[in-house]
C-alpha positions as CSV (number, residue, x, y, z in Angstrom):
1,M,-26.1,12.7,-47.9
2,N,-22.9,11.1,-48.8
3,A,-20.9,13.4,-46.6
4,V,-22.7,12.9,-43.7
5,W,-21.6,8.8,-43.9
6,I,-18.2,9.8,-44.6
7,D,-17.8,12.0,-41.4
8,E,-20.0,9.5,-39.2
9,A,-18.0,6.3,-40.4
10,P,-14.7,7.5,-39.0
11,A,-16.4,8.6,-35.9
12,A,-18.2,4.9,-35.4
13,A,-14.8,3.5,-35.9
14,D,-12.7,5.4,-33.6
15,A,-15.5,5.0,-30.6
16,T,-15.3,1.3,-31.2
17,A,-11.5,1.2,-31.5
18,N,-11.4,3.0,-28.2
19,S,-13.7,1.1,-26.6
20,L,-11.9,-2.0,-27.1
21,K,-8.4,-0.2,-26.2
22,I,-9.9,0.7,-22.7
23,E,-11.1,-2.7,-22.3
24,R,-7.9,-3.9,-23.3
25,E,-6.2,-1.5,-20.4
26,T,-9.1,-2.5,-17.7
27,H,-8.1,-6.3,-18.5
28,K,-4.5,-6.0,-18.4
29,L,-5.0,-3.7,-15.1
30,E,-7.0,-6.5,-13.1
31,K,-4.4,-8.7,-14.1
32,R,-1.4,-6.4,-12.4
33,L,-3.4,-6.4,-9.4
34,C,-4.3,-10.0,-9.4
35,R,-0.4,-10.7,-9.8
36,Q,0.8,-8.2,-7.9
37,V,-1.6,-9.0,-4.4
38,G,-0.8,-12.8,-5.0
39,Q,2.7,-12.1,-4.9
40,A,2.9,-10.4,-1.7
41,I,0.6,-13.1,-0.5
42,V,3.5,-15.5,-1.3
43,D,6.1,-13.3,-0.4
44,Y,4.8,-12.7,3.0
45,N,2.9,-16.3,3.6
46,M,0.2,-13.8,4.3
47,I,-2.4,-16.0,3.8
48,E,-2.3,-19.7,4.8
49,E,-4.9,-22.4,4.5
50,G,-7.9,-22.5,7.1
51,D,-7.4,-18.9,7.9
52,K,-10.1,-16.3,8.2
53,V,-9.3,-13.0,7.1
54,M,-11.1,-9.8,8.3
55,V,-10.7,-7.2,5.6
56,C,-11.3,-3.6,7.3
57,V,-13.5,-1.6,4.7
58,S,-13.5,2.3,5.4
59,G,-15.7,3.1,2.2
60,G,-12.1,4.3,0.4
61,K,-11.0,3.5,-2.9
62,D,-7.8,1.3,-1.7
63,S,-10.2,-0.8,1.2
64,Y,-12.7,-1.4,-1.8
65,A,-9.9,-2.5,-3.7
66,L,-8.4,-4.7,-1.4
67,L,-11.5,-6.6,-0.5
68,D,-12.4,-7.0,-4.5
69,I,-9.1,-8.2,-5.3
70,L,-9.0,-11.0,-2.3
71,L,-12.4,-11.9,-3.6
72,K,-11.1,-12.5,-6.9
73,L,-8.0,-14.3,-5.4
74,K,-9.9,-16.2,-3.3
75,A,-12.3,-18.0,-5.8
76,R,-9.2,-19.5,-7.8
77,A,-6.5,-19.7,-4.7
78,P,-5.1,-23.3,-4.1
79,I,-6.4,-23.1,-0.5
80,H,-9.3,-22.4,1.4
81,F,-9.4,-19.5,3.3
82,D,-12.4,-17.4,4.1
83,I,-13.3,-13.7,4.5
84,V,-15.1,-11.3,6.4
85,A,-15.2,-7.6,5.6
86,V,-15.5,-5.2,8.6
87,N,-16.3,-1.5,9.0
88,L,-16.3,0.6,11.6
89,D,-18.4,3.4,11.7
90,Q,-17.2,6.2,13.8
91,K,-20.1,8.3,14.0
92,Q,-19.0,11.3,11.8
93,P,-21.9,13.8,11.1
94,G,-23.3,13.4,7.5
95,F,-21.4,9.2,7.8
96,P,-23.8,7.5,4.7
97,E,-24.2,4.5,7.4
98,E,-26.5,2.6,4.5
99,V,-24.0,2.7,2.0
100,L,-21.6,-0.2,3.0
101,P,-24.5,-2.4,4.3
102,K,-26.1,-2.3,0.9
103,Y,-22.8,-2.9,-1.0
104,L,-21.8,-5.4,1.0
105,S,-25.0,-7.6,0.8
106,D,-25.1,-7.0,-3.2
107,L,-21.7,-8.4,-3.0
108,G,-22.6,-11.7,-0.9
109,V,-19.9,-11.2,1.4
110,D,-19.8,-11.5,4.9
111,F,-19.5,-8.4,6.9
112,H,-19.9,-7.1,10.2
113,I,-20.8,-3.3,10.8
114,E,-19.3,-2.2,14.5
115,N,-20.8,1.4,15.5
116,Q,-18.5,3.1,18.2
117,D,-18.6,7.2,18.4
118,T,-14.8,7.9,18.4
119,Y,-15.6,10.9,16.3
120,S,-16.6,12.3,19.9
121,I,-14.0,11.3,21.6
122,V,-11.5,12.6,19.1
123,K,-13.1,16.0,18.5
124,R,-13.0,16.4,22.4
125,V,-9.6,15.3,23.3
126,I,-7.7,17.0,20.0
127,P,-7.6,21.1,19.9
128,E,-9.4,22.8,17.1
129,G,-6.7,23.2,14.0
130,K,-4.5,20.3,15.3
131,T,-4.3,16.7,13.6
132,T,-6.5,14.2,14.4
133,C,-5.2,11.1,13.0
134,G,-2.9,10.0,15.7
135,L,-5.8,9.3,18.1
136,C,-8.1,8.5,15.5
137,S,-5.8,5.6,14.1
138,R,-5.4,4.4,17.6
139,L,-9.0,4.2,18.7
140,R,-9.8,2.3,15.4
141,R,-7.0,-0.1,15.6
142,G,-8.1,-1.0,19.6
143,I,-11.8,-1.5,18.2
144,L,-10.7,-3.6,15.3
145,Y,-8.3,-6.0,17.4
146,R,-11.5,-6.5,19.5
147,V,-13.8,-7.2,16.6
148,A,-11.2,-9.9,15.3
149,D,-11.3,-11.7,18.3
150,E,-15.1,-11.5,18.8
151,L,-15.3,-12.7,15.3
152,G,-12.5,-15.6,15.1
153,A,-10.4,-13.7,12.7
154,T,-7.0,-15.2,12.4
155,K,-5.7,-12.4,9.9
156,V,-6.3,-8.5,9.6
157,A,-6.1,-7.5,6.4
158,L,-5.3,-3.3,5.6
159,G,-5.7,-1.8,2.7
160,H,-2.1,0.2,2.8
161,H,-0.5,0.5,-0.4
162,R,3.1,1.2,-1.8
163,D,2.7,4.5,-1.7
164,D,1.1,4.6,1.5
165,M,4.7,2.8,2.8
166,L,6.8,4.9,0.7
167,Q,4.9,8.0,2.7
168,T,5.6,6.3,6.3
169,F,9.3,5.6,5.2
170,F,9.8,9.4,4.6
171,L,7.5,10.8,7.4
172,N,10.1,8.5,10.2
173,M,13.0,9.5,8.5
174,F,12.1,13.7,7.9
175,F,10.1,13.8,11.3
176,A,10.9,10.9,14.0
177,A,14.8,10.0,12.9
178,K,14.4,6.8,11.9
179,L,14.9,4.4,9.1
180,K,10.8,2.6,9.4
181,S,7.8,1.9,7.3
182,M,5.1,-0.1,7.1
183,P,5.9,-3.6,7.1
184,P,4.0,-5.8,5.2
185,K,2.9,-8.2,7.5
186,L,3.3,-8.0,11.4
187,V,2.2,-8.9,14.7
188,S,-0.1,-6.0,16.3
189,D,0.6,-4.1,19.9
190,D,-1.3,-6.7,22.0
191,G,0.5,-9.6,20.5
192,K,-2.8,-11.6,19.6
193,H,-3.1,-10.7,15.9
194,I,-1.5,-10.8,12.9
195,V,-1.9,-7.9,10.2
196,I,-1.5,-8.0,6.7
197,R,-1.0,-5.6,3.9
198,P,-1.8,-7.7,0.7
199,L,-1.6,-4.3,-1.3
200,A,2.1,-3.6,-0.5
201,Y,2.9,-3.8,-4.4
202,V,0.6,-2.1,-5.7
203,A,0.8,1.7,-6.9
204,E,-1.5,4.1,-5.7
205,K,-2.7,5.2,-9.0
206,D,-3.9,1.6,-10.1
207,T,-6.1,1.7,-6.9
208,V,-7.6,4.8,-8.5
209,R,-8.4,3.6,-11.3
210,W,-9.7,0.3,-10.3
211,A,-11.8,2.5,-8.2
212,Q,-13.4,4.4,-11.3
213,H,-13.6,1.2,-13.3
214,R,-15.3,-0.8,-10.8
215,E,-17.4,2.3,-9.6
216,F,-17.2,1.7,-5.8
217,P,-19.3,4.0,-3.2
218,I,-16.4,6.1,-2.1
219,I,-17.4,7.5,1.5
220,P,-15.0,10.7,1.8
221,C,-13.4,10.7,6.0
222,T,-14.8,14.4,7.3
223,L,-12.9,14.0,10.1
224,C,-9.8,14.2,8.4
225,G,-10.0,14.8,4.8
226,S,-9.9,18.2,5.0
227,Q,-6.6,18.6,7.1
228,E,-4.8,19.8,3.8
229,N,-1.7,20.5,5.6
230,L,-1.1,17.0,7.0
231,Q,2.4,15.9,6.8
232,R,1.4,12.8,5.0
233,K,-0.4,14.7,2.2
234,Q,2.9,16.8,1.7
235,V,5.4,13.8,1.7
236,G,2.7,12.3,-0.8
237,E,2.4,15.0,-3.3
238,M,6.5,15.4,-3.0
239,L,5.9,11.4,-4.5
240,R,3.9,12.1,-6.8
241,E,6.3,15.1,-8.2
242,W,8.9,12.7,-8.3
243,D,7.0,10.1,-10.3
244,R,6.2,12.8,-12.9
245,K,9.8,13.7,-13.4
246,Y,11.4,11.2,-12.8
247,P,9.6,8.1,-13.8
248,G,11.4,4.6,-12.2
249,R,12.3,6.9,-9.2
250,I,9.1,5.2,-6.9
251,E,9.9,1.9,-7.9
252,N,13.4,2.2,-7.0
253,M,13.0,3.6,-3.9
254,F,10.3,0.8,-2.8
255,N,12.5,-2.1,-4.1
256,A,15.5,-0.2,-1.7
257,M,13.2,-1.2,1.2
258,Q,13.8,-5.1,0.4
259,N,17.5,-4.7,-0.6
260,V,19.0,-3.1,2.8
261,V,22.3,-3.4,3.5
262,P,23.2,-3.2,7.5
263,S,27.0,-3.1,7.0
264,H,26.7,0.4,5.1
265,L,24.5,2.2,7.5
266,L,25.4,3.7,11.0
267,D,23.0,1.5,13.2
268,G,25.7,-0.7,16.0
269,T,22.6,-3.0,16.5
270,L,22.2,-4.4,13.1
271,H,26.0,-4.8,12.3
272,D,29.0,-5.2,14.4
273,F,31.0,-2.4,13.5
274,K,32.8,-2.2,17.0
275,G,34.4,-5.9,16.9
276,L,35.3,-5.6,12.5
277,K,38.5,-7.2,12.1
278,A,40.4,-7.3,8.6
279,T,40.0,-11.0,7.7
280,G,42.6,-10.9,4.7
281,V,39.3,-12.0,2.3
282,A,37.8,-10.3,-0.2
283,D,34.6,-9.1,0.3
284,E,32.0,-7.9,-2.3
285,N,30.0,-5.7,-0.1
286,G,33.2,-3.7,0.7
287,D,34.6,-0.4,-0.3
288,K,33.3,-1.3,-4.3
289,A,29.6,-1.3,-2.9
290,F,29.9,2.3,-3.0
291,D,31.1,2.6,-6.6
292,T,28.1,3.7,-9.3
293,P,26.6,0.0,-10.9
294,S,26.0,2.0,-14.1
295,Y,29.5,2.3,-15.3
296,D,33.0,1.1,-14.8
297,L,34.9,3.8,-12.8
298,L,38.1,1.2,-12.9
299,S,38.2,2.0,-16.7
300,Q,38.0,5.3,-16.3
301,A,40.7,6.1,-13.8
302,P,44.6,6.8,-14.9
303,A,46.8,3.6,-15.7
304,A,48.8,4.8,-12.6
305,L,46.2,4.7,-9.8
306,R,44.7,1.0,-11.3
307,I,44.9,-1.7,-9.1
308,V,45.6,-4.8,-10.8
309,Q,44.1,-7.7,-9.2
310,G,45.2,-11.5,-10.1
């Protein structure tokens, strides 16, 4: 009998300690998500007094997380803004159309379900085996902008996160020969809407963890979810592999997109290379901008090669 009690007591203590650890980590995650979303909103002036923010909810982890965190921030924000959740039911076979209305009703948030059969259009137009995302996203975008007009929304919020932005950057560099990504805030194609991405600073692994904690009723995309050879998926795996092998690299790459030096690239429309002239004034962005910042090259050079300044 004593042996049983000796065995069970540590197990109970371990379970309690583990539960407390999970609770602490979840609390830290919530604080981080709220802080990062709040910081992105402030940095790019995404939401202003009196805005009506249309949050596009697809049924995926990221859009659920976006709505969840925005509702938390709305409750404590120093300004007033309204939120309306919008889902576009594209009539994909097997789509559980009752899931989102029930979830949003239980949440107590204003919402609108837009029913449009874009699935049939995409399947009719795109040959079997070809990527459907391009046409699907264009159709979806046009419908959502129309709905934003009808609902009187002043901002359209999308659930793209930091990893989506990095993936887009590399996709454009590899396949479109452009240094271009998803901006945190932009004017829509028709010039009528402001599109915002409040999850711009949030890592995908955090939306995964938050979705698990909140037990969101995830709805998979049956239209494109099975396209395993998508270039975006391949680039995403490349980034995840880098993150595993070289911790910190993802953060550095993302920060680099916020620290662009046009004078050290090749775009003549952003920097006047043709009109460049020597001024005789030292420029901290000159040649030494190429030096590795982690160590002092000058101190390691032979004395005869050192340039004496002063």
